[in-house]
C-alpha positions in Angstrom: -13.4 4.5 23.2 -15.6 2.9 25.7 -14.9 -0.2 27.8 -11.5 -1.0 26.4 -12.3 -0.9 22.7 -9.5 -0.2 20.2 -9.4 1.8 17.0 -8.8 -0.7 14.2 -7.6 0.0 10.6 -7.9 -2.4 7.7 -4.5 -4.1 7.0 -5.1 -4.2 3.2 -6.2 -0.5 3.1 -2.9 0.5 4.9 -0.9 -1.6 2.5 -2.5 -0.1 -0.6 -2.7 3.5 0.6 0.5 4.5 -1.1 -0.1 2.7 -4.4 -2.0 5.4 -6.3 0.3 8.3 -5.4 3.5 6.3 -6.1 2.0 5.0 -9.4 0.9 8.5 -10.7 4.1 10.2 -9.5 6.1 7.5 -11.3 4.1 7.7 -14.5 4.3 11.5 -14.5 8.1 11.4 -13.8 8.6 8.8 -16.5 6.5 10.7 -19.0 8.5 13.9 -18.5 11.7 11.9 -18.4 11.2 10.4 -21.8 11.3 14.0 -23.2 14.9 14.4 -21.8 17.6 12.7 -23.9 19.7 12.1 -20.8 23.3 10.7 -20.7 22.4 7.1 -21.7 19.7 7.9 -24.4 16.0 7.2 -24.3 16.1 3.6 -25.5 18.5 2.4 -22.8 16.6 4.5 -20.2 13.3 3.0 -21.1 14.7 -0.6 -21.1 16.4 0.0 -17.8 13.2 1.5 -16.4 11.1 -1.5 -17.6 13.5 -3.9 -15.8 13.4 -1.7 -12.7 9.6 -1.6 -12.8 9.3 -5.4 -12.9 11.9 -6.0 -10.2 10.6 -3.3 -7.8 7.0 -4.5 -8.2 8.0 -8.1 -7.5 10.1 -7.2 -4.5 7.5 -4.9 -2.9 4.8 -7.5 -3.5 6.7 -10.4 -1.9 8.4 -8.6 1.0 7.0 -9.6 4.5 4.4 -12.0 3.0 5.3 -14.6 5.6 4.8 -12.1 8.4 1.3 -11.1 7.0 0.4 -14.8 6.7 1.5 -15.6 10.3 -0.4 -12.5 11.7 -3.5 -13.5 9.7 -3.5 -17.0 11.0 -3.4 -15.8 14.6 -6.0 -13.1 14.2 -8.4 -12.7 17.2 -12.0 -11.8 16.8 -12.6 -8.1 17.0 -14.4 -7.0 20.2 -17.8 -5.5 20.6 -16.4 -2.1 21.5 -13.7 -2.0 18.9 -14.1 1.0 16.5 -13.5 0.2 12.8 -11.7 3.1 11.1 -13.2 4.3 7.7 -11.1 3.5 4.6 -10.9 7.2 3.8 -9.4 8.1 7.2 -6.8 5.3 6.9 -5.7 6.4 3.4 -5.7 10.1 4.4 -3.5 9.3 7.5 -1.0 7.3 5.5 -0.8 9.9 2.7 -0.4 12.8 5.1 2.3 11.0 7.1 4.2 10.2 3.9 3.6 13.3 1.8 7.2 14.6 2.1 8.6 11.2 1.2 6.4 11.0 -1.8 7.5 14.4 -3.0 11.1 13.6 -2.4 10.7 10.3 -4.4 9.1 12.2 -7.3 11.9 14.8 -7.3 14.6 12.1 -7.3 12.8 10.1 -10.0 12.4 13.2 -12.2 16.0 14.3 -11.5 17.4 10.9 -12.5 15.9 11.4 -16.0 18.8 13.7 -16.8 21.1 10.7 -16.5 18.8 7.7 -17.4 15.6 8.9 -19.0 12.3 7.5 -17.6 14.1 4.9 -15.4 13.5 6.6 -12.1 9.8 7.2 -12.9 9.3 3.6 -13.9 11.0 2.4 -10.7 8.6 4.6 -8.7 5.6 3.3 -10.7 6.8 -0.3 -9.8 6.9 0.8 -6.2 3.2 1.8 -6.6 2.2 -1.4 -8.4 3.7 -3.7 -5.6 1.4 -2.6 -2.8 -1.6 -3.0 -5.0 -0.6 -6.6 -5.9 0.1 -7.3 -2.2 -3.3 -5.9 -1.2 -4.9 -8.1 -3.9 -3.1 -11.1 -2.4 -4.3 -10.2 1.1 -7.8 -9.8 -0.4 -7.7 -13.3 -1.8 -6.7 -14.7 1.6 -9.4 -12.7 3.3 -12.1 -14.1 0.9 -10.7 -17.7 1.3 -10.8 -17.4 5.1 -14.0 -15.4 5.3 -12.3 -12.8 7.6 -11.3 -9.2 7.1 -8.0 -8.4 8.8 -7.6 -5.3 11.0 -4.7 -3.8 12.9 -4.8 -1.6 16.0 -4.2 2.0 15.0 -1.9 2.6 17.9 0.4 -0.2 16.7 0.9 1.5 13.3 4.0 3.7 13.0 3.7 7.5 13.5 3.1 8.0 9.8 0.2 5.5 9.8 2.0 2.7 8.0 3.8 -0.7 8.8 0.7 -2.9 9.4 3.1 -5.9 9.9 5.8 -4.0 11.7 7.6 -5.0 15.0 5.0 -3.1 17.1 2.2 -5.2 15.7 1.6 -8.1 18.1 -1.5 -9.5 16.4 -4.4 -8.7 14.1 -8.1 -8.7 14.7 -10.7 -10.3 12.4 -14.3 -9.5 11.4 -16.8 -10.8 9.0 -16.5 -9.9 5.3 -19.3 -7.4 5.5 -17.7 -5.2 8.2 -16.4 -1.7 7.4 -16.5 0.2 4.2 -13.7 -1.5 2.3 -14.0 -4.8 0.4 -11.4 -7.6 0.7 -8.1 -6.3 -0.6 -8.8 -2.8 0.6 -10.7 -1.5 -2.4 -13.8 0.7 -2.1 -16.9 -1.4 -1.4 -19.6 -1.0 -4.0 -22.7 0.5 -2.5 -24.8 -2.5 -3.5 -22.6 -4.6 -1.2 -23.5 -2.4 1.8 -27.1 -3.4 1.8 
């Protein structure tokens, strides 16, 4: 990167990168798990799974919100030579870096169905819902402040995650039209790119 520019990734995109695979692995594991009677029986498994889904989604949504808010308030303007990373690259990097963890989580969720049917899969689906809700919260903040939040790529962990981790010393901000992701990290509709 020329003249001291930095590679920047959207914070909301990094946050929601794991939402879809966690959700679908969880739904798949829960769906298969319902077919297994398990030790506790299906009814108890599904009820326990529903509670785990709600608790996990709430915890994942709320964890580190103060840190995100503090980093967002102190965001510096992105520089002229900063390079904004595409949404697809950010998502691909996160998913490649976490692929073995995702497969392990699916295996554990599926295996737990033999004890408590569907509960592990519903917990995993809750872990996928949480990042989506947190990204939506970040998107509302971005719209309210009129600034998209970006993090330096070299401050993310080696798997492409932790946009509010210890290594992150600050965020950068751009206008709402920058990059190819809308506030909250969703795909930008093509009409908005005009």
